[in-house]
VOMIVEX-372424 format. One record per residue (C-alpha): residue number from 1; x, y, z; residue in one letter. Coordinates in steps of 0.05 Angstrom, whole numbers, always signed. Layout:
REC   pos        X        Y        Z   code
REC   NUM        X        Y        Z      A
...
This chain:
REC   pos        X        Y        Z   code
REC     1     +332     +201     -326      X
REC     2     +303     +137     -356      X
REC     3     +293      +76     -303      X
REC     4     +323      +33     -363      X
REC     5     +380      +75     -360      X
REC     6     +374      +68     -271      X
REC     7     +372       -3     -289      X
REC     8     +442       -8     -328      X
REC     9     +483      +44     -291      X
REC    10     +462      +14     -214      X
REC    11     +525      +18     -180      X
REC    12     +482       +4     -112      X
REC    13     +423      -31      -96      X
REC    14     +365      +14      -84      X
REC    15     +283      +12      -74      X
REC    16     +230      +39     -106      X
REC    17     +159      +49      -87      X
REC    18      +94      +60      -89      X
REC    19      +35     +114      -72      X
REC    20      -34     +117      -77      X
REC    21      -61     +185      -92      X
REC    22     -100     +209      -33      X
REC    23     -172     +219      -18      X
REC    24     -204     +289      -43      X
REC    25     -187     +329      +17      X
REC    26     -125     +310      +40      X
REC    27      -78     +370      +39      X
REC    28      -13     +375      -11      X
REC    29      +26     +379      +49      X
REC    30       -2     +313      +73      X
REC    31      +12     +279      +19      X
REC    32      +80     +299      +13      X
REC    33      +93     +286      +92      X
REC    34      +72     +209      +83      X
REC    35     +122     +203      +29      X
REC    36     +175     +246      +67      X
REC    37     +201     +185     +100      X
REC    38     +223     +139      +46      X
REC    39     +262     +193      +24      X
REC    40     +321     +170      +70      X
REC    41     +333     +121      +23      X
REC    42     +334     +154      -40      X
REC    43     +295     +118      -74      X
REC    44     +303     +147     -155      X
REC    45     +235     +135     -176      X
REC    46     +171     +139     -132      X
REC    47     +105     +109     -177      X
REC    48      +43     +141     -176      X
REC    49      -19      +88     -195      X
REC    50      -84     +108     -221      X
REC    51     -164      +91     -212      X
REC    52     -218      +80     -257      X
REC    53     -281     +134     -252      X
REC    54     -339      +99     -216      X
REC    55     -408     +118     -224      X
REC    56     -459     +114     -172      X
REC    57     -538     +116     -189      X
REC    58     -567     +172     -149      X
REC    59     -644     +179     -137      X
REC    60     -689     +236     -168      X
REC    61     -746     +271     -141      X
REC    62     -797     +225     -198      X
REC    63     -764     +167     -177      X
REC    64     -714     +153     -228      X
REC    65     -639     +143     -217      X
REC    66     -578     +193     -243      X
REC    67     -521     +161     -273      X
REC    68     -467     +198     -245      X
REC    69     -387     +196     -249      X
REC    70     -342     +191     -174      X
REC    71     -270     +222     -172      X
REC    72     -256     +199     -101      X
REC    73     -181     +209     -105      X
REC    74     -132     +270     -137      X
REC    75     -109     +259     -195      X
REC    76      -43     +234     -204      X
REC    77      -16     +288     -244      X
REC    78      -26     +329     -196      X
REC    79       +9     +280     -149      X
REC    80      +67     +271     -203      X
REC    81      +71     +348     -203      X
REC    82      +70     +356     -130      X
REC    83     +124     +304     -113      X
REC    84     +168     +327     -179      X
REC    85     +178     +400     -140      X
REC    86     +184     +373      -78      X
REC    87     +242     +318      -76      X
REC    88     +263     +324     -153      X
REC    89     +261     +251     -167      X
REC    90     +227     +216     -222      X
REC    91     +155     +195     -219      X
REC    92     +128     +135     -256      X
REC    93      +49     +147     -264      X
REC    94       +5      +92     -287      X
REC    95      -33      +93     -345      X
REC    96      -96      +42     -362      X
REC    97     -130      +21     -409      X
REC    98     -197      +15     -374      X
REC    99     -248      +70     -365      X
REC   100     -206     +113     -419      X
REC   101     -211     +134     -497      X
REC   102     -146     +129     -539      X
REC   103     -164     +209     -543      X
REC   104     -167     +207     -466      X
REC   105      -97     +175     -459      X
REC   106      -66     +225     -513      X
REC   107      -89     +283     -464      X
REC   108      -53     +240     -409      X
REC   109       +8     +229     -449      X
REC   110       +9     +309     -469      X
REC   111       +7     +326     -395      X
REC   112      +58     +278     -372      X
REC   113     +106     +298     -432      X
REC   114      +85     +386     -416      X
REC   115     +114     +358     -336      X
REC   116     +179     +338     -363      X
REC   117     +157     +252     -334      X
REC   118     +201     +199     -378      X
REC   119     +171     +136     -344      X
REC   120     +108     +107     -347      X
REC   121      +73      +36     -317      X
REC   122      +29      +14     -375      X
REC   123      -29      -26     -348      X
REC   124      -99      -59     -374      X
REC   125     -123      -38     -301      X
REC   126     -179      -76     -271      X
REC   127     -254      -87     -276      X
REC   128     -300      -35     -233      X
REC   129     -342      -55     -190      X
REC   130     -402      -97     -224      X
REC   131     -356     -131     -278      X
REC   132     -346     -196     -275      X
REC   133     -295     -193     -331      X
REC   134     -256     -128     -359      X
REC   135     -300      -82     -408      X
REC   136     -248      -39     -449      X
REC   137     -281      +36     -468      X
REC   138     -309      +31     -542      X
REC   139     -252      +76     -570      X
REC   140     -203      +42     -517      X
REC   141     -146      -16     -520      X
REC   142     -163      -80     -502      X
REC   143      -93     -106     -486      X
REC   144      -30      -77     -454      X
REC   145       +3      -95     -505      X
REC   146      -33      -49     -553      X
REC   147      -29       +6     -506      X
REC   148      +54       -6     -498      X
REC   149      +51       +4     -575      X
REC   150       +1      +70     -573      X
REC   151      +54     +107     -524      X
REC   152     +107      +82     -574      X
REC   153      +70     +110     -632      X
REC   154      +63     +173     -583      X
REC   155     +131     +183     -577      X
REC   156     +163     +176     -642      X
REC   157     +108     +220     -671      X
REC   158     +123     +276     -614      X
REC   159     +191     +264     -609      X
REC   160     +191     +248     -529      X
REC   161     +220     +177     -518      X
REC   162     +182     +152     -448      X
REC   163     +215      +86     -415      X
REC   164     +150      +43     -410      X
REC   165     +143       +0     -357      X
REC   166      +90      -65     -356      X
REC   167      +71     -106     -305      X
REC   168      +77     -184     -289      X
REC   169      +47     -241     -250      X
REC   170      +99     -296     -214      X
REC   171      +37     -325     -203      X
REC   172       +7     -317     -266      X
REC   173      -54     -263     -283      X
REC   174     -124     -294     -254      X
REC   175     -158     -289     -320      X
REC   176     -101     -329     -357      X
REC   177     -106     -405     -365      X
REC   178      -30     -424     -350      X
REC   179      +32     -381     -325      X
REC   180      +55     -405     -395      X
REC   181       +4     -366     -441      X
REC   182       +4     -310     -384      X
REC   183      +79     -303     -406      X
REC   184      +70     -301     -473      X
REC   185      +22     -247     -463      X
REC   186      +72     -213     -424      X
REC   187     +117     -216     -484      X
REC   188      +70     -187     -533      X
REC   189      +78     -130     -478      X
REC   190     +159     -133     -483      X
REC   191     +157     -141     -553      X
REC   192     +111      -77     -568      X
REC   193     +166      -32     -530      X
REC   194     +163      -42     -463      X
REC   195     +231      -33     -434      X
REC   196     +223      -70     -362      X
REC   197     +183     -104     -320      X
REC   198     +153     -101     -251      X
REC   199     +113     -158     -215      X
REC   200      +56     -160     -178      X
REC   201      +81     -178      -96      X
REC   202      +90     -238      -87      X
REC   203     +107     -275      -19      X
REC   204     +147     -332      -36      X
REC   205     +223     -320      -67      X
REC   206     +226     -378     -100      X
REC   207     +167     -375     -141      X
REC   208     +188     -310     -165      X
REC   209     +261     -343     -187      X
REC   210     +227     -390     -225      X
REC   211     +181     -342     -267      X
REC   212     +241     -303     -284      X
REC   213     +285     -367     -311      X
REC   214     +216     -385     -357      X
REC   215     +205     -308     -378      X
REC   216     +291     -313     -396      X
REC   217     +271     -384     -443      X
REC   218     +211     -351     -473      X
REC   219     +255     -296     -500      X
REC   220     +244     -232     -450      X
REC   221     +308     -207     -444      X
REC   222     +284     -135     -410      X
REC   223     +305     -129     -337      X
REC   224     +251     -152     -284      X
REC   225     +238     -113     -221      X
REC   226     +213     -149     -159      X
REC   227     +156     -126     -125      X
REC   228     +140     -136      -48      X
REC   229      +98     -113       +2      X
REC   230     +104     -138      +78      X
REC   231      +30     -170     +112      X
REC   232      +15     -129     +173      X
REC   233      -47     -164     +205      X
REC   234      -79     -233     +206      X
REC   235     -139     -204     +167      X
REC   236     -104     -191     +109      X
REC   237      -86     -279      +93      X
REC   238     -157     -272      +74      X
REC   239     -155     -198      +40      X
REC   240      -97     -205       +2      X
REC   241     -109     -263      -39      X
REC   242     -177     -243      -53      X
REC   243     -157     -169      -81      X
REC   244      -92     -201     -118      X
REC   245     -104     -272     -128      X
REC   246      -33     -289      -89      X
REC   247       -6     -342      -50      X
REC   248      +25     -342      +17      X
REC   249      +70     -400      +39      X
REC   250      +44     -437      +91      X
REC   251     +104     -433     +139      X
REC   252      +75     -356     +142      X
REC   253       +6     -375     +138      X
REC   254      +17     -406     +198      X
REC   255      +53     -371     +232      X
REC   256      +13     -313     +231      X
REC   257      -47     -356     +247      X
REC   258       -5     -378     +318      X
REC   259       -8     -298     +329      X
REC   260      -77     -277     +300      X
REC   261      -94     -237     +367      X
REC   262      -41     -195     +376      X
REC   263      -36     -148     +319      X
REC   264      +33     -129     +333      X
REC   265      +61     -202     +333      X
REC   266      +28     -206     +266      X
REC   267      +57     -139     +242      X
REC   268     +134     -161     +267      X
REC   269     +123     -226     +231      X
REC   270      +99     -196     +169      X
REC   271     +153     -140     +174      X
REC   272     +207     -188     +187      X
REC   273     +184     -244     +129      X
REC   274     +186     -190      +78      X
REC   275     +255     -156     +100      X
REC   276     +287     -233      +96      X
REC   277     +258     -232      +20      X
REC   278     +283     -167       +8      X
REC   279     +356     -187      +40      X
REC   280     +352     -250       +0      X
REC   281     +325     -216      -66      X
REC   282     +394     -172      -59      X
REC   283     +439     -227      -47      X
REC   284     +408     -251     -120      X
REC   285     +437     -198     -151      X
REC   286     +371     -148     -163      X
REC   287     +396      -82     -162      X
REC   288     +324      -52     -147      X
REC   289     +267      -74     -102      X
REC   290     +199      -47     -117      X
REC   291     +160      -43      -50      X
REC   292      +76      -28      -51      X
REC   293      +67      +14       +6      X
REC   294       -7      +27       +4      X
REC   295       -2      +95      +32      X
REC   296      +35      +60     +102      X
REC   297     +107      +72     +108      X
REC   298     +134      +47     +189      X
REC   299     +138      -21     +158      X
REC   300     +174      -10      +89      X
REC   301     +221      +42     +120      X
REC   302     +240      -13     +178      X
REC   303     +255      -65     +113      X
REC   304     +292      -10      +84      X
REC   305     +333      +12     +134      X
REC   306     +356      -66     +149      X
REC   307     +372      -76      +79      X
REC   308     +385      -10      +40      X
């Protein structure tokens, strides 16, 4: 079932989760066991991220270096197939512009069509290590809006209609000069054919609600799914803003800092904060809340148990 249909027909609130494909060497059974705890809460779909290929320069006997492709993780296609087979739920593979030509992306779409995948999340993708700004493949797409348009064209030509989601940033994408411009870019993605929006993680619901109001004022009418992740350590006060260009509210920051030497206390504070966020979102009528698991289940399972 398409996510757009789920969002229209939802009679009760439900969670969705996002997982990262495991590193090579992890078994299929280990992967499925890491996802299994979430199934108690009947998530109707699971997002599966994708990562750009990286390169290493390997020394050669003659003193030169050879550029070698490095793929550290199991492919998202394999992960999607495993999840579909085991849990009989929808999967949402991420499709990214970065590091992929148009032909490679079209080949991915054929694979997903073959698997019976109905939902995709279309993203530009991040820079690779060493890049200061995103550099597209010479024969690829520069913007997620172009990728959305390409998926729409593929669907029309192949008779396999994908439901396409896109990303959004309640605090704006770090490359955008301001939030208004970022929302204009989001509208381009929606106008190109996106069916729904899922946001980057945020820790202040007020910021998210204001973002939604601005999106509606800009003419974006598709559903917006909020994305959450609980803090689990004091170190994440530095790591998350650095990695995701997000703000962490002063109240939460001060509470974590006050217990910085007590990892269990920080874990509890982050879990309770995220659970309160989820509760408030549900009270405001949002039927779906998306959780970034980062391969960890315990705190998110606790939040799901409290709210769903």
